[in-house]
C-alpha positions in Angstrom: 58.4 54.0 58.2 58.4 50.3 59.3 58.8 47.6 56.6 55.7 45.7 57.8 52.4 46.3 59.5 52.3 45.1 63.2 48.9 43.4 63.0 49.3 41.6 66.3 49.9 44.7 68.3 47.1 46.6 66.4 44.7 43.8 67.3 45.7 43.8 71.0 45.2 47.6 71.0 41.7 47.2 69.5 40.8 44.4 71.9 41.9 46.4 74.9 39.9 49.3 73.6 36.8 47.1 73.4 37.4 46.0 77.1 37.8 49.6 78.1 34.5 50.6 76.4 32.6 47.7 77.9 33.9 48.4 81.4 33.2 52.1 81.1 29.6 51.3 80.2 29.3 49.0 83.2 30.8 51.7 85.5 28.2 54.2 84.3 25.1 52.0 83.9 25.8 48.7 85.8 25.8 45.2 84.4 22.9 44.7 81.9 20.8 41.5 82.0 22.8 38.3 82.7 26.2 39.8 81.6 29.2 39.1 83.9 32.9 38.9 83.3 35.8 36.6 84.1 39.0 38.6 83.8 42.3 36.8 84.1 45.4 38.9 84.6 49.1 38.7 85.2 49.6 39.4 89.0 53.3 40.0 88.4 52.8 42.8 85.9 54.7 45.9 87.3 51.6 48.2 87.2 49.1 45.8 88.8 48.1 46.9 92.3 46.7 44.4 94.7 47.1 43.4 98.4 50.2 41.5 99.2 48.3 38.6 100.6 46.5 38.3 97.2 49.7 38.4 95.1 51.2 35.8 97.5 48.2 33.6 97.1 48.0 34.1 93.3 51.6 34.3 92.0 51.6 34.6 88.2 47.9 35.0 87.4 44.5 35.5 89.0 41.0 35.5 87.7 38.4 37.9 89.1 34.7 37.9 88.5 32.6 41.0 88.0 29.0 39.8 88.6 27.0 40.1 91.9 29.1 42.4 94.1 31.8 44.9 93.1 32.3 48.5 94.0 34.1 51.6 92.8 34.7 50.5 89.2 36.8 53.2 87.7 38.0 53.0 84.1 40.9 55.0 82.6 42.8 54.8 79.3 45.5 52.7 80.9 43.5 50.2 83.0 40.7 49.9 85.6 40.3 49.7 89.3 37.6 47.9 91.2 36.9 46.8 94.8 36.0 43.2 95.2 35.0 41.1 98.2 37.3 38.3 99.2 35.6 36.4 102.1 34.0 39.5 103.5 37.2 41.4 103.0 36.8 44.2 100.5 40.0 44.8 98.5 40.8 47.4 95.9 42.6 46.1 92.8 44.1 48.0 89.8 44.6 46.1 86.6 46.3 47.8 83.5 44.9 46.5 80.2 48.4 45.2 79.3 48.1 42.8 82.2 44.9 41.2 81.0 45.3 37.6 79.6 41.6 36.7 79.1 38.3 38.6 79.2 35.2 36.4 79.0 31.5 37.1 79.2 30.0 33.6 79.5 26.4 34.9 79.3 26.9 35.5 75.6 29.8 33.1 75.0 32.2 35.9 74.2 35.9 35.8 75.0 39.2 37.4 74.2 42.6 35.8 74.9 45.9 37.7 74.7 48.9 35.6 73.8 52.3 36.2 72.4 54.2 33.8 70.2 56.7 33.3 73.0 53.9 31.4 74.8 53.6 29.0 71.9 57.2 28.9 70.6 59.5 28.9 73.7 62.4 27.7 71.6 62.2 30.7 69.2 63.7 33.9 70.5 62.5 36.5 68.0 61.4 39.8 69.5 60.1 41.1 66.1 57.3 38.4 66.0 53.8 39.8 66.3 51.7 38.7 69.3 49.1 35.9 68.5 45.5 37.0 69.0 42.7 34.6 69.6 39.1 35.7 69.7 36.1 33.5 70.5 32.5 34.2 70.0 29.8 31.6 69.8 31.0 28.0 69.5 29.6 26.4 66.3 26.8 23.9 67.1 27.4 20.4 65.9 25.6 19.7 62.6 22.9 17.1 62.3 23.2 14.6 59.6 21.3 15.4 56.5 17.7 14.1 56.4 15.9 13.3 53.1 12.3 14.5 53.1 9.7 13.5 50.6 7.8 16.5 49.2 4.8 14.2 48.4 3.4 14.8 51.9 3.1 18.5 51.2 1.3 18.2 47.9 -2.5 18.6 47.6 
């Protein structure tokens, strides 16, 4: 048994499971209400499948939007495939969950970002370090300054 709990990888697994459940629901029922997704992924991931002209145009990373028009959304345990329209040119894409860098639903101010400590600490070369996980939900609203109210105006 390992000497420590790998919280970073456990969180990544849970977050990818959440994305899988959300996308599976959308594949079955469509996008509810104003929901839509911005999904940024690593185009150089070995299991990503996309047209050569797209990987040439977006070396490194690409962001797709699932909102108004998308087709053939298929969700598996390893990733998802979808056909998107690029300038009246429908293109199928396959994205494994491991390739996802960010998943954002701006309609409800929800977002997930996958990072590793290598991204933050380029000078440290420790493969045993757990990945960093950042989750964002609603941004806190700025607080107003306190206001003193006299209760005399409410007395009878």
